[in-house]
N, C-alpha and C positions, 0 to 999 in steps of 0.2 A: 722484338715486338712487343710495343707498350699493349697491356694486358685490360680489356675494357672493362671498367666498374660494375660490380652487381648492385641495383638498388638495393636499400638495408633502409630501417628503421631503430630509432633508439631512444630510450625514455629516461630523463633525467628526473626521480621522482625524489620528493623533496616531502619535509614534515617539521612541524615545528619543532622549537628545540624552549625547552622553559629556563630560564625566567623569560629568555630572548633569544632570536636567533630562529635559524633552522640547520635544518641535518641533508644530504645528500646521500642517497641508498647507494653503494659499490657492491661490485660482483669481483671476485679475483678468477679470472679464466684459468682453466686447468693448464698445470707446467707446461705439459705433454702435447697442447693447442697449437696448432700450424699457426697462427693468426694471435699475435699478441699472449703469446704465453707466458703465464704468470701475472699480468699486468692488471691493474683493477682497473676496470668499466664500466659503465652504465650498462643495464639489461636492454638485450636487443639484438639484432638478427637481420639476414635479409627477407626479402619480399619471397611469399610461396606464390604459386603460379594461381593460386585459388582464394588468394585473399583479396581480389577484385571481383570475386564472380558476383552473380546475381541474387545468391542464396545469400551470401555476406552482407550486401547492402541491404536485402528485406529484413533483417537481423537487427540492423544498426540505428541509430539516435542520434540527433545533434548536431547532423549535418546531411548537405543535399548533394550530389554530384557535382553541381553549378559551384557550389562554395569551394569544393576540395579543389576540382581544376585552378578557380581563382588564385586560390593561395600559392600553390603551385607556381602563379605566373602563365597557366596554358603550357608548361613544356609536355605535359604527357597526356596520354588519352584521360577520360572518364574515369576508366576503368584500374590504369594505373595510377591515377591521383588518390583513387578511394583506398586501392589495396594498400600503399603506404600506413596509412591512419591502422586499418587492420591487424597490419604485420606489426605494429609496434604494440598496439594490445595482446596479441598474440604473443609476441617474444617477451613481454613484459613476464607476460601470465606464467611461460615456461621455464623463461632463465630467474623470475624473482617470486611466482605463486599469487601476484597480485592481478585481478581481474576487475578490469575497468567495466562495469554492464549496470544497467539498468533493471533493477525487480519488477515484478509483477503489476507491484504498486506506484512506479515511478521513480524511488528512490535508489543509490546508489548501493550494489550490492555488497552486503556485511555478512561476516562470519559470526555467527550469534554462539556456538555451543563447539564442543569440540567432535559430536559427530559432523556437523559441518564443514568444519576444517578438515577431516580424516577424508570425506566425500570430495572437497574439492582438491587435497592432496592426489587422492588416486586417478580426478580427471586429468591433472596436471601430468603423472606419470603417462597414462595412456595416449595424451596426446603427445608426449614427447617421442614414445615408442611407435606413433603413427597409428595407432589402434583406433581413433578418434580426431573427429576433427573439430574445431574451435566452435563449427555451425551447430554440429549435434551437443557440444555442452550447451550451449545456450537455450536447444529446444528442450533440450531432458530439465532443464530448470527456468525453462519463460523468461529466459534474459534478453535482454536488447543492448547491445556495446555501443560504451557511452563514448563516442566521439566526440562529443561539446568538451568532453574534461581535459584531451588534451591539448595543448598548445605549440605550434610551431615555433621552433624556438633557433634552430641554427643549420648549418649545410656545410659537411665538409667529405670530403673527397679524399682519397688514400694516394699517396705520392705514385707519380707514375713509375719510380722506379721499384717498387714493390711486386713481389711475385703474385701475391692475392691484393685483390684491391675493391672498394667498397665506397657508393654516392650513397650517402647517409642521411638523410634528414633525421633531426633532433628535435621530441617533441619534449615539453616540461609538463609536469601535472605535482599534483599535491596526491599523498597519498592517502586514500580512502579510510577512514575511519572504520572498525571492525576488521578490516586486513593484517595480514602480518607478511613482511616482504621474507624469503629467506633463498642461499642458494640452492641450485638444484642437487648439487655433488656429482653430478657428470660434466658437464660443462665447465660450471664453477665450482669451485670449492671452499671458497669464504665469502661473508656479506658482511658489509661493517655500514653503519650510520653515523656520519663524520661531517663535520662542519667546514667548508669549502676551504679555511684557512690551514683549519688542523691539515685537512690531507695534504695540500702543499706542504706543508712543516713535514710532515711523516715520509713524504716522497723525496725531499732532501735528505734526510736522517736515511732513506732507503729500507724505510720499514712499509711504506705503501709506494709499490711503484706504479706510477701512474701513466696509461697511456696517452700520446700527444693529445689526443682532442679532449680527452678527459679533464687532464693539466689544464687547459688552457680555456675550456670554458668553466670549470673552475676558480680558476682566477678573475672571469669575468664574473660570476656570480657572489666571490667573496666581496665585493664591492656594496653591496647591500646588507644593510640589516636585517631586513624581515621578510618572508616572502611575498608578503601584501607588495614591498616594495617593488619585487620582482616582477608580480604581475602588470603593475600599474604602466610598467618599462615596455614592457614587450611592444616591439615595432611593427610599425603599421604597415611602411613599405617591402617592397620585394627586400627577401633577406638572399644575399649576395652568398656564394659557394667560396667556401676556404679550398684551395688547393694547397696546401705545403711543396715545398722543392726538398727532396732526400738528397743527401751527398754525402763525402767523406771529407776529410781535411786530415793527414797523415793518418790514416784510418781511424779515425775518430768519428764517426757518424754524426751527421749534423742536419738537422732540419731547419728551412728558412721560411717562415709566414710572409704572404705577400704584402703584407704592410711592414715588413722590413723592408729597410733604405735599400739594401744591397740584392735583393729579390730578384729581380729583370737582370744584374749582373749574373749570379749564380746560375738562372733558367736558363743564359745563351751559353753555358758550358766554361764560362769562365772563372776563376779565383782571382778574388781582389787580392792586390798585395799594399801592403802587409795586410795579414787576417787579424780584424780586430773584432771582437766580439761584444764588446763593452762590456756591460756589468753584471753581474748574479740579479735577476729579476728581486724586487723587493715589494712587500705590499703593496696595492695600489698602483703599480706600474703596468705598464702593458707588454708583456713578451713579445720580442720579435721574432729569436731561435731558442733551439733546442737542443744540448749537445750530452753527448752519450757518455756517462762517465760511473764506471762499476755499476753495469748493466741497469743503469737508470737516467731519466730523460731531466736535465736540469735546465731552467728557462734561462735566460740572458734577455736584455734589451741592450741592442745597437741604436744608437742615436745618429743622426747625422755629423 
């Protein structure tokens, strides 16, 4: 029986790299994690029941319920739509220690000294332990969640063959000045800032193992020279969900993306004959499928 995916949110955190270019922040999931253990991913997680509460909405700034509903194409209730933005902010703080919020003066939160850093690290720990909620942090520090700093970027759904599935909205943002991203040393054991192209190279070598959505979104981002180019290119039309198909060929796991010319054939349960994966993806290519080799996903491009 197919598992119903749970709503989730993840954040692609970017920063400028001197003299040009940009880095993305990736976290390594704990090796013993039941979902993508050992893989490098963006900070994120599933939506909690209270993320769309009246309280979180009253402590937020930069987006109305109507705007949230419109951005997601009206597929969610007002509360569910809003919850995805709050989940993104909450999970980013829990997993990477970066909190997108406006202070009492209306500026983005900055951590100005060691004392403030220790205070917010403590808040992060309490939040992870369930001893405080994100609203209590905002109230104690007179903050408002900065929803307008996150930009809806992509929509990925875990393949139907997986025992754990997530219906995930990806958000794109710049790392705020005065804050530092770091792993939580619980669910995640390492954190790196890395250019998209470098991450793809490291995955090929086996030094940075990327999850499928992370790999493909990094490939898409690698085509841009600057963060400004990325934000100027953001789509205005509806973002279509990506539902990869997971199968095995001769005991080798294979993921087929919807834009692969053989996606519908595989989806119908048929195996093309002969099997032709095309060639390994090169910089600038549009990967259409991933093959598992030596415990990592390697990108291939299949053309008609």
